[in-house]
C-alpha positions as CSV (number, residue, x, y, z in Angstrom):
1,M,-29.3,-35.8,11.0
2,K,-25.8,-34.8,9.6
3,K,-23.5,-32.9,11.8
4,A,-22.0,-29.6,10.6
5,V,-20.2,-26.4,11.5
6,V,-20.8,-23.0,9.9
7,Y,-18.1,-20.7,8.6
8,L,-18.8,-17.0,8.1
9,R,-16.4,-14.4,6.8
10,R,-16.7,-10.8,5.9
11,S,-13.8,-8.9,4.4
12,T,-13.8,-5.8,6.6
13,N,-15.2,-4.7,9.9
14,E,-18.8,-4.8,11.0
15,L,-19.3,-1.1,10.4
16,K,-18.6,-1.5,6.7
17,Q,-20.4,-4.8,6.2
18,A,-22.8,-4.7,9.1
19,N,-25.3,-7.3,7.8
20,S,-22.9,-9.7,6.1
21,H,-22.5,-12.3,8.8
22,E,-26.2,-12.2,9.6
23,M,-27.2,-12.6,5.9
24,Q,-24.8,-15.5,5.4
25,L,-26.0,-17.2,8.6
26,H,-29.6,-16.9,7.7
27,S,-29.0,-18.5,4.3
28,I,-26.9,-21.3,5.7
29,M,-29.4,-22.0,8.5
30,E,-32.2,-22.3,6.0
31,F,-30.0,-24.6,4.0
32,A,-29.2,-26.7,7.1
33,S,-32.8,-27.0,8.0
34,V,-33.9,-28.1,4.5
35,H,-31.1,-30.6,4.2
36,N,-31.1,-32.0,7.7
37,Y,-27.9,-30.6,9.1
38,E,-27.4,-30.2,12.8
39,V,-25.2,-27.1,13.3
40,L,-22.8,-27.8,16.2
41,E,-20.6,-24.6,16.0
42,V,-20.5,-21.3,14.2
43,F,-17.1,-19.9,13.3
44,A,-17.0,-16.2,12.1
45,E,-14.3,-13.7,11.4
46,N,-13.5,-10.4,9.8
47,A,-10.6,-11.1,7.4
48,S,-9.6,-10.7,3.8
49,G,-10.4,-13.6,1.6
50,T,-6.8,-13.4,0.2
51,L,-5.3,-14.3,3.6
52,D,-4.6,-18.0,4.2
53,D,-3.8,-17.6,7.9
54,R,-7.2,-17.1,9.4
55,P,-7.5,-18.6,12.9
56,N,-11.3,-19.2,12.9
57,F,-11.1,-20.8,9.5
58,K,-8.4,-23.2,10.7
59,A,-10.5,-23.8,13.9
60,A,-13.5,-24.7,11.7
61,L,-11.5,-27.1,9.6
62,N,-10.0,-28.7,12.8
63,F,-13.4,-29.0,14.5
64,A,-15.0,-30.5,11.3
65,E,-12.2,-33.1,11.1
66,E,-12.2,-34.0,14.8
67,N,-16.0,-34.3,14.9
68,D,-16.4,-35.8,11.4
69,C,-18.8,-33.2,10.2
70,F,-19.5,-30.9,7.3
71,I,-18.5,-27.3,6.8
72,L,-21.3,-25.1,5.7
73,A,-20.6,-21.8,4.1
74,Y,-22.6,-19.3,2.0
75,R,-20.3,-19.3,-1.1
76,L,-16.9,-20.5,-1.9
77,D,-15.5,-16.9,-1.9
78,R,-16.5,-16.7,1.8
79,I,-13.9,-19.5,2.3
80,S,-11.2,-17.8,0.2
81,R,-10.4,-15.6,-2.7
82,S,-6.9,-17.1,-3.0
83,L,-5.6,-20.0,-5.0
84,T,-3.0,-20.7,-2.2
85,I,-5.8,-21.9,0.1
86,F,-6.3,-24.9,-2.1
87,N,-3.6,-26.9,-0.2
88,Q,-5.4,-26.4,3.1
89,I,-8.9,-27.3,1.8
90,N,-8.0,-30.1,-0.6
91,P,-8.1,-32.9,2.1
92,H,-11.5,-31.5,3.3
93,I,-13.3,-30.8,0.0
94,H,-15.7,-33.7,0.7
95,R,-16.8,-31.8,3.9
96,F,-17.8,-28.5,2.2
97,R,-21.3,-27.6,1.3
98,F,-22.3,-24.1,0.1
99,S,-25.9,-22.8,0.6
100,T,-25.8,-21.2,-2.8
101,M,-24.7,-24.4,-4.6
102,G,-26.9,-27.1,-3.3
103,N,-26.5,-30.1,-1.1
104,Q,-23.7,-31.9,-2.9
105,E,-20.0,-32.4,-2.9
106,V,-18.5,-29.7,-5.1
107,S,-16.1,-31.2,-7.7
108,L,-12.4,-30.5,-7.5
109,L,-12.6,-29.0,-11.0
110,L,-15.4,-26.6,-10.1
111,I,-13.6,-25.5,-6.8
112,S,-10.4,-24.9,-8.6
113,M,-12.2,-22.8,-11.3
114,L,-14.2,-20.8,-8.7
115,L,-11.1,-20.1,-6.7
116,S,-9.3,-19.0,-9.8
117,M,-12.1,-16.7,-10.7
118,A,-12.4,-15.3,-7.1
119,H,-8.6,-14.7,-7.1
120,A,-8.7,-12.9,-10.5
121,E,-11.7,-10.8,-9.3
122,S,-9.9,-9.8,-6.1
123,K,-6.8,-8.8,-8.1
124,A,-9.0,-6.8,-10.6
125,N,-10.8,-5.1,-7.7
126,S,-7.5,-4.0,-6.1
127,E,-6.2,-2.7,-9.4
128,R,-9.5,-0.7,-10.1
129,V,-9.3,0.8,-6.6
130,R,-5.6,1.7,-7.1
131,Q,-6.2,3.3,-10.5
132,S,-9.3,5.2,-9.1
133,Y,-7.1,6.7,-6.3
134,K,-4.5,7.7,-8.8
135,T,-7.1,9.3,-11.0
136,M,-8.8,11.1,-8.1
137,K,-5.4,12.4,-6.9
138,R,-4.4,13.5,-10.4
139,N,-7.7,15.3,-11.0
140,N,-7.7,17.0,-7.6
141,P,-4.2,17.4,-6.2
142,S,-5.5,19.1,-3.1
143,L,-7.5,16.0,-2.1
144,V,-6.8,15.0,1.5
145,W,-6.6,11.3,2.1
146,G,-7.8,9.8,5.4
147,R,-9.3,11.7,8.3
148,P,-8.3,15.4,8.3
149,I,-6.3,16.5,11.3
150,N,-8.0,19.4,13.0
151,D,-6.8,21.5,15.9
152,E,-8.5,19.2,18.5
153,V,-6.9,16.1,17.1
154,R,-3.5,17.8,16.8
155,A,-3.8,18.9,20.5
156,M,-4.6,15.4,21.6
157,G,-1.6,14.0,19.7
158,L,0.7,16.6,21.3
159,E,-0.7,15.7,24.7
160,V,0.0,12.0,24.2
161,R,3.5,12.7,23.0
162,R,4.2,14.9,26.0
163,K,2.9,12.2,28.4
164,N,5.1,9.5,26.6
165,A,8.1,11.8,26.8
166,L,7.5,12.5,30.5
167,N,7.2,8.8,31.3
168,F,10.3,8.1,29.3
169,N,12.2,10.8,31.1
170,Q,11.0,9.6,34.5
171,H,12.2,6.1,33.6
172,I,15.7,7.4,32.6
173,V,16.0,9.5,35.8
174,S,15.1,6.4,37.8
175,I,17.8,4.4,36.0
176,V,20.4,7.2,36.5
177,N,19.6,7.4,40.2
178,D,20.0,3.6,40.5
179,L,23.4,3.8,38.7
180,K,24.5,6.6,41.0
181,A,23.4,4.6,44.1
182,A,25.5,1.6,42.7
183,G,28.6,3.8,42.6
184,Y,28.8,4.9,39.0
185,T,30.3,8.3,38.3
186,M,28.6,10.9,36.1
187,W,31.2,10.0,33.4
188,Q,30.4,6.3,33.6
189,I,26.6,6.6,33.6
190,P,26.3,7.6,29.9
191,Q,28.5,4.7,28.9
192,R,26.4,2.4,30.9
193,L,23.2,3.7,29.4
194,N,24.5,3.2,25.9
């Protein structure tokens, strides 16, 4: 039996993509069973595929290298949607297997093409979203973005600011009292505080 780790990634939080990790894991575990992989660890994270600095992805790469095992993922775009990741994965390409692509080493040419396509798709999606927001705002100037602030939320915000101001004031009073006790005059204290 071949040793392997599993890497799962979803772009956003579990509320927006509640079943993503579960669906990926199910597909990968079926793949592992059919192709005789023993899964030693599962690494999962919520992070954009355009980010290269993902701690769990790096941990999966390190674990795979240290334990001489494969890295199983659902699709290449779960590994990354960025061309810049290529330098990180290039030495490990022989370790990657994707449940949607079969039990074979993926060629360097295919990986570079798929990463290029994923990168282009990510950029196109961002541009579509940006243009959609602009169009929505232009067609409806009174459109409120984000969560509307109601009286209850405003009151909670004011209360937090009051508490923070009170804590800060108490801190300053404590410092002033310490400076007075140390012999500083009322004229010297502001200079010392600055």
